[in-house]
N, C-alpha and C positions, 0 to 999 in steps of 0.2 A: 470295661475301660472306656472312659469318655474322652474324646479328642478335645484339644484346647480350642478348636474352631467352633465348638458349641458353647463355650463359656460366654456369658454375658457380662459386659463391664458397664456399670451404671455410674454416671457422674453424680457426686453427692456434695459438691462444693457450693460456694455462693453463686447466686444468679447474676448474670451479666448479659448485655446486649452487644452485638457486633455485626458487621457486614460479613457475609459468607466468603467474599473475595476482596482482596485489596485492589485488584485491577480488573477492569472489564473493557473489552474492545468490541465495537460493532461498526461494520461497514454496511450502510443501508442501500438497498437496491431500489431501482425505479419500480413503482407499483406496490412496494411494501408499505405497511402502516407505520413503520418506523418505531414501533414500541420496543423498548428495552426494559426487561425486568431484572431488578437487582435484589437479591435475597438479603434479608435482615433476620437474624435469629437470636433467640435467648437460650441460655444454658439449661433452664428449667421450664417446665410447663406451668401454667397458671390456670386457675378456675375461672378467670375473667379475661375478656379481651384486653389486650394491651396496645397502646398506640404510641409511636415514636415519630419524631420529626427529623428532618435533615436540613442542613444549611449549606450554601455554596461557599467554598473556600476561595474567595475572590483572588487572593494573592497567587494561587496556583491553578487558576482557571483561565483559559483563553476562549472558551465557548460563550456565546451571548444568548441569554435567555430571551425567548420571543423571536429569535432569528435562527440560531443553530438548533435550538431545542426548546421544548416546553415540558414542564412538570405535568403529568397526569394528576398527581397529587404529591404534596410535600410531606405527607404523613404515611406511615407504614402501620398497618394493623396486623398484629399477631393474634389470631383467634384463640379463644379459650381452649385449652387442651392441646394446643399446637406449639411447636417450637419455632416455626418460620413464617414470615410474612414477606410480601414483595412490594418494593418501591417501583413505580413505573414512570419512565421518561419517554417522551416522543422526540426522536430526531427528525429534523426537517430536511428531507432530501434535496429540495429545490435550492436551499441556501448553503448546504454543506459542500465541501470540496474533497477530492480524493486525498489531499494533504492532511485534512482532518484538524480537529480541535480537541482540547482537553477540558473535561468538567470534573472538578474535585469536590467531593461531598463529605461533610462531617456529620456524624450522628449527634443528635441532641438527646440527652437522657439525664436523669438524676445522677448525682455523683456516685451513689451507691451501686448503680448499674454499669458504670464504666470501670473496667478492670484493666490494669496495666498489662501490656503485651497482647491485647486483643485488637481486632481490626475495627477501629472506629472511624477510619478514613478510607474512602474508596475513590479511585481515579478511573474515570470513564473516558476512553479514547473513542471519539465519534467521528465518522467520515462518510463520504459518499463512495459507494462501491465504484471502482474503476471499470468503466464499460469499454473493454478492448474489442473493437469491432471495425468493420471496413469503413463505416461512416466516419469514425474518428480518425482512421488511418489516412484516408484520402484527403488531399488538399495541399496547402502550402506550408513549408517548414523552413525554419531558420537554422542553418548549420554552421558549425565551427569545428575546425580541424586542430588536432594536436599531433606533434611528432615527438616521440620519447617524453611525453608528458608536458611538453612546452607548446604554447599557442603557435599556430602556423598560419599566418595570413589573417585577413578580416572575415567576419561572418558573411554568409552569402545565402541566397535563397535556393531552395530545392522544392521538388514536387513529387508526390506519391499518388499514383492512380491504379485502380484495379485493372488487370488484364483479363483474367477470368478465374473463377473459383478462388483459391487461396494464393494465386500468383499476382504479384504487383510489379509495376514499373517504378523504379527509383531514379528520378531524373535530376541531373545537375550536380552530382557529387564533385567536389573540388572546384566548383564553379565552372565546370565544363559542360558540354552538351551531351555527356554520357547518359545512357539509359541502361541501368542495371536491372536485371530480373531478380526478384526476391520471392521466397516462398514463406508464407505466414504460418507459424506454428501457434495456433490459438491456445492450446492446452498449456504450453510452457511460456506464453507471452514472449515469443521470440520471432525474429525474421532471419531466415537463412539466405545468404547471398552466395550462389555458386561461384567458385573461382574460375579464372580464365576468361572472364567476359571483357570485351573490348571497351576501353575508355576513351582514348583520343590518340592522335598521332603527334609525336614530339618531333621538333625540327631536326634533331640529330639522332635521337634514340629510336625513331620509327614508331610503329604501333605500340601503344602501351595498354597493359591489361591489369585487371583487378585480381590480386592473389591474397591468399591467407598466409600471413607472415607472423610468426610468434618470435619476438626478439629478432634474431638474424636468420631464423630458420624458416624455410618454406614448408607449409603444412598442406597435406593433400586432403582437402575437405572444405566445405563452405565456411564463410565468415558468419559467425553467430552474432546477431544484434539483440541486445536485451531491451525490452519494451516495458515502460511503466507510465504512470500518469504524468511523470515529469518529461517524458519524451522517449527518444530512441538513442541508444549508444551502441555503435558498432564494436565488434571485436577488432583486434589489431589486424591491419592489412598493409599490403605494399602495392605500389603501382610500378609494374615491371614490364620490360619488353620480352621478346622471345628468347633472349639470352639471359633472362633473369637479372638484368641490370636496371636499376631505377632508384626509387625512393621508398623508404620504410623505416620503422613501423609507424603507421598512422592510426588514429582513432577519430571518428567523426561523431559529434553529438548533435542531435537534432531536437529542436523545440517547436511545438505546433504554433503556427502563427494565428493570431486571432482573426476571425472573419469580419 
């Protein structure tokens, strides 16, 4: 008895050409050559080399040729006796941003090689890899606070500097002279701010401290800040005194200031 896993299914329909994937994403790192290979394949083999070209779909493209990327070649050769060839594009690390751009490509082929329902358009998302490191983290930041999702006060300046290892000093939250200690979690692109740290002394409320507050509940644990190329967003927190009276819940968003 022969199992069905040994059966061979052979395509016997008309030949056609298509991209192997409809979408491709590439974040280019510093020092890489930036080459992206996009597979183009035919349904059937041929006894001769076959060459196809691609065109940029300008209406659905934000990338700029010569700036964000360059074609290694606008042609794809599928060698004789093979099903697949590769189109190569070079992303330019120095000009790309982590936000990225889109390059939409269309296959050019004889009408007989274009089959309805196949992938004749490929969208390439091209970006610079976000380098989350201490060099990026240290420096001046522009912060804005929200309370219950509504803006609270004007933007103000903050500063982050390394204390040692993965420990940083976060200076100036709320526009005060507060210096909060944070621990960087590089693997998860997060900063943990331990609760209970002193912020400032209020005229009537006395010493005020930084606490993890979710809704109207006090949470025993650090405030988790999410880090991306766009900046830093704290988890919700409260500024409370020793009697747990104060203001909450707040979120602070920080954007890196240009040097």
